[in-house]
C-alpha positions, 0 to 999 in steps of 0.5 A, a space after each residue: 155858220 156853215 151849218 146854216 149855209 148848208 141847211 139853207 142850200 139843201 132847203 132851197 134844192 128841195 123846194 125848187 125840185 118840188 116846184 119844177 114842173 111849174 116853170 123851167 126857171 125853177 129847174 135852173 134855180 134847182 141847178 143853182 142850188 145844187 151847186 150851193 150844196 156842192 160848195 157846202 160839200 167842199 166846205 165840210 170836206 165831203 168831196 163825194 157829196 160835192 161830186 154828186 151834187 155837181 152831177 145833179 147841177 149838171 143834169 138840171 142845167 141840161 134839162 133846163 136848156 133842153 125845155 128851152 129848145 122844146 119850147 123854141 121848137 113847139 113855137 117855131 111849128 105853129 
């Protein structure tokens, strides 16, 4: 069961990464998928994997937040 969860989590991460340029919502979805992968890493007791995926999630959420601010700034200047 844990292998299926890991497969789904990693697949979602790859899909959302490929779609990131289409919408900032995919960036947030990628961050959530990274957290799912981090949980999988904890489940299989692979702590380095869990740490790396948590860092990737932080980077994704930072990019998501930053793209939202850029969109607000561009609307404000019009």
